[in-house]
Every structure is written in structure tokens, then in C-alpha cells.
N, C-alpha and C positions, 0 to 999 in steps of 0.2 A: 759860706757854702753856696754854690750855684743853685739856681732854682731846681735844676734837674737832680740835684743831690739832696733835696729836702726830704726829710723823713717825717712820718706821722708822729714819731716820738717827740719831735720838736714842735710840730704844728698842732698836735692833738686832733688832727683831721679824721683819724680813723681808729677804731678799736676792734677787738676780736668779734664784737657783736655785729660788725658790718659784713661778716663773712658767714656763708652757709657751709658747714662742715659736711663733706661728702663721704669720706671714709678715713679710717685710721690706717696709716702707712707703716707705723712701727713705733717702738719706744726704746729708750736707752737709759743710762744712769742719769742723764741730764734732764730728760723730759720726754716729750712726745712729738711725733711728726704726723700731720694730717693733710689730706687733700681737701681743698676748699675752692669756693668761687665767691666773688664779691656779690652780695645781695643787690639785685637791681642792675647788674651788668648785662646789657642786652646780648652780648656775645657769649656770656657764661664761660669766660676764660678760666681754665683751672689753674690754680696755684698750689704750691706746697708751703705749708706753714709749720715752722718748727717752734715748739713751745720750750723755752729754756727756763727751768724752774729756778728762781732767784736764790732760794735757800740752799740749792745744791751746787752753786758756782763756787769753786775753790778760791781761797784767798788770793793766790797768785795768778788767777785767771781774769783779773780786772785790769783795766787801763784807763788813764784819764786823757781826754782829748779836748783841745780848745773849743771845738765846735759841738762835739757830741756829748761832752761832759764825761761822767764816770760810766763806762760800759764794759761788758764782757769782751775779752780780746777777740772772741769769735766774731762779734759784730764789727769790731774795729777792722779786723782783717778783711771781712767782706766789704766794708766801706772802702778800704784801700783797693780791693779788686774791682770795685765799681769805677774807680778813677783810672785804673790800668787793667781793663778787662782782658780776658783770654778765652778763646772759644771753648777750651777744654776745662775751664773752671766754673764752678757753680756761681750763680749770680743772685744778688740780693736786690729785690725790687723795692722793699720798704721794711721798716721795723717799727714796732711800738711796744708799749709796756703797760702793765697794771701793777697792782701791789704784789702779785704772786709770780708773774712771768714776764719774760721778754718774748715777743713774737717776731720771728724772722720770716718774711714773705719772699719766696723764691719762685722763679718760673718753673713750670713742669717740663722736664726734658724728655721728649718722646712720650712713651707710656709709663715712664718711671721705673723700668726694669733694671735691677742691678746685676752686676757681673756674676755674683754668686748664683743667682737664679738662672742666668743665661747659660753658665757653664753646666748647671744641672740639666737644663732643658736640651741644650745642643749636645748630641752624642759625639763629642769631639769636634774640633775645629781644624781647618787647614792652617798650615804654617803662615800662609799669607794673611789670613784673617787675624791670627794671633799677633802677628807683627804690626798690623794696622791698629789694632786696639791698644797694644802696648806702647806704640810710638806716641799715640795721643795722650796716654796717661803720663808718659815720660816728658812730653812737651809741657803739660800742665805743671809738673814738678819743676821743670827747668824755669818756667815763668815765676813760680813761687821763690825758688832759691835765688834767682837773679834779682829779685826784689826783697831779699832778706827775710823771707817767710819760710818756716818749716811747717809741714802738714802734721806729722807725728801720728797719723792714724790711717796710713795708706793700706787698703785691703780691698778684696773683691766687692764687699758690701757697700763700699764708698765710691764705687765707679758705676755710673748710670749710662745705659746705652739707649739711643733712639733707633727707629726702624731702619735708618740708613747707615748704621754702624758708627754714628757720631757719638763721641764719648765725653762725659763730664765727670770730673773729680769733685766730690761733694763732702760735706761735713767738716767744717773748720773748727769744731768744738775743742780739738786738742792742739790747734795751730798756735804758733808763737813767732815772735819777731826775733831775728838774729841780731846780736850786738857783739862787737869786737871783744873777744876774750870771755864772752859769757858761756857758761856751761849749765846744762839742766840736770836736775837731780831726781825729779819725780818721774815715775813710770806712768806714761799715759798710753792709750792705744790698746792694742789687742795682743794677747800673749803669743798667739801663733805667728805673729808678724814681728815680734820683738827681737831686736838684735842681741847677740850674746853679751856684749859689754853692758847693756842696760840691765839684763837679768843678773849680771854679776854685781849689780849695785854701784857701778862706776858712774861718775858724772859723764855727760855726753854732750856733743856739740849740736846735733840736730840733723844737718844734711846727710852725714853718713848713715844715720839710722833710717832716714827716708829711702836711701838707696838699698839697704838690706831688705826693707819691706817690698820694694819694687822687685827684688830678686825672688822673694817668696811669691809675689803676684805672678811673675812671668812663669815660674815653675808650675803654679796652680793652673794657669791658662793652658800650659802644655800638657800636663799630666793629670789634671782634674783631681788632684789631691795635694795635701801639704807635704813638703819635703821632710819635715821633722815631726815626730809624734809627741814629744814631750820636751821639757826644759833641758834634761840631760842631753838629748839628741841635738838640740839647738846649740848647746855648749861645745859638743865634741864629736858628734857623729859625722862620718864622711858622707858626702852627698850620694844618695841612692838615685839612680835613674832607671826607670822601668824599660825605656828604649830611647834611642837617640833620634830626635826630629832632624837635627842637622848639627854639625860640629860648631857652626857659628852661634846658634841659639844656646847650646850647652856652654860654650866659652863665655858668653855674656852672663848667663846665670851664675856660673862659678865666680866670675870677677865681681859680681854684685854681692854674692854671698861669701865674700872673703872675710874670715873672722878677724884678720888684722885690719883695724880701722884705717891705718895709714895706707894700706894697699888697695882698699876698696875704691871702686871707680867714683868719680864725681858725676853729677848729672850731665855735664857737657860731654864727658867721656862715654857715658852710656849712649847718648844720642849720636855720637861720632863712631860708635862701634860698627864694624863692617856689616854685621848681620842686620842692624837697624837701618843703616844708610844705603843698603843695597836695593 
């Protein structure tokens, strides 16, 4: 491992006691997220630390690596992204562990506002702004898919914006690596963004389900609400559209929210869609 990719988990250089916790940013099934700064850092640079509770990591969410040893897939994926970074994907600066938790240290992007809050605060966005935000998220997903990674939890709360409209896709806690012929069985992620085939209990490939979630995300950006109210609607309800922003945006949403997995767009086709490439 090159020196730039050394982690405190291997060197024991750092522990959670080396950080001052500034505020709680949230919590989920896996653990907590906190805003922190390294004690004694003259610049007081803020970082985001995700606490991953070891006892809550599912059996199939571990992977063995020659250099890192046995680690959660989330850490392995973020290590991979450190070697092949993308401006729209979250970054891991360091990680370490103790008996109870893994700690993933990441840079703070802007003020850390997520798209869920942004949509609530902004009383509607222009089509141009929506296109710009969505294109960045789609670029991040293209980067992941082209490197055989699926995110599996794309949603507005996992997209962070900075003051200049720069976007980052975060939270690789549900991410997985793609392997030829491999299909997934367990449902991970968020119900509102789940594709119908997953809810039917079918095994699934990964990339088409990320595309469905992107379709939900684009609809949410446009209309500030979810297209479907419950599982029955996700399975069968025709898409309701309060009004039409443009035929192009509606066409893209419908092609991402195609219930036929075979006909759903790939991420390359999403980026090549006339509405996004215009």
C-alpha cells in the first residue's frame, strides 16, 4: 500500500480520542455520523466521522483484502474510490477501529447540506439547476458502475451539496461489488426508492436498481414529492405528473422508472439522454 494510502487502522497512529466531536449529524441502523476536528489541528479543519457499529454489520457485508485484512465492504469500496477518485463521490481520508466500532473519516463537503433539506428549503428549482444536480449524481453512478460497484441506496439524503452547486454521492454502507452472474437477494436501502422487482422478492443484478432509484430522485427534484405513496403503487400505479417541466425530462424519468428491468436504461444511456446532454 503506498504511503498515501496508509490508514490508522494499520498504523495505529490515531484513535477516536484524537478528535473533538463538534456535533451529531445523524444516525442510522449502522451507527452514527458526527462532525469533528482533530485535536491540536491549527487549522481546525472539520471532518465527518461515521461510526460503524461492528455488531450490526451483516454477515455478507464483510470482505477480505490482502492489505486491509477483514473489513466491511463499505470501507473496501471507499478504499477503491480513493485509488480511482471521482469528484462527485464521497472520499475517505482515514479509518481506524476499536472493539466496538469502525470509524470512517471523510472530508466535509460544503456545509454538509443534503438534497432532502435543500429541496425543502428551496421553494422549487429551475430546470437548469435540476439538470445540473442530477447530471452530477448520474456521473457519480456512472463512475461506480463502470468500476463494477453498485451503490444500492441512492436517495436525496445521500446527496450532499456545497455552496457552488457541487454534488457528492455519499454513504456506501449498502454498496456492493458486481461479479459476472452474481445476483443479490437481500433488500437494502430505502423503501421509497426500491425497485418493484426487489419488492416482489426477486433476486436482482444491482445496476438496474440504481437506475430506478435515480428515476425516483429526478422525479423528487422536479416535483418535491415521491411519485409513489406505497408499495402497491410502486408495483402497479401509472406515473402521476402534477405538471410537465419539459417533455425531455419526463421522457427520461419514464425510461428510468420502467418496470421492465430489460427495458430500463443503463447509466450510459441516462447520461446520453438528450435532456441531460443538451
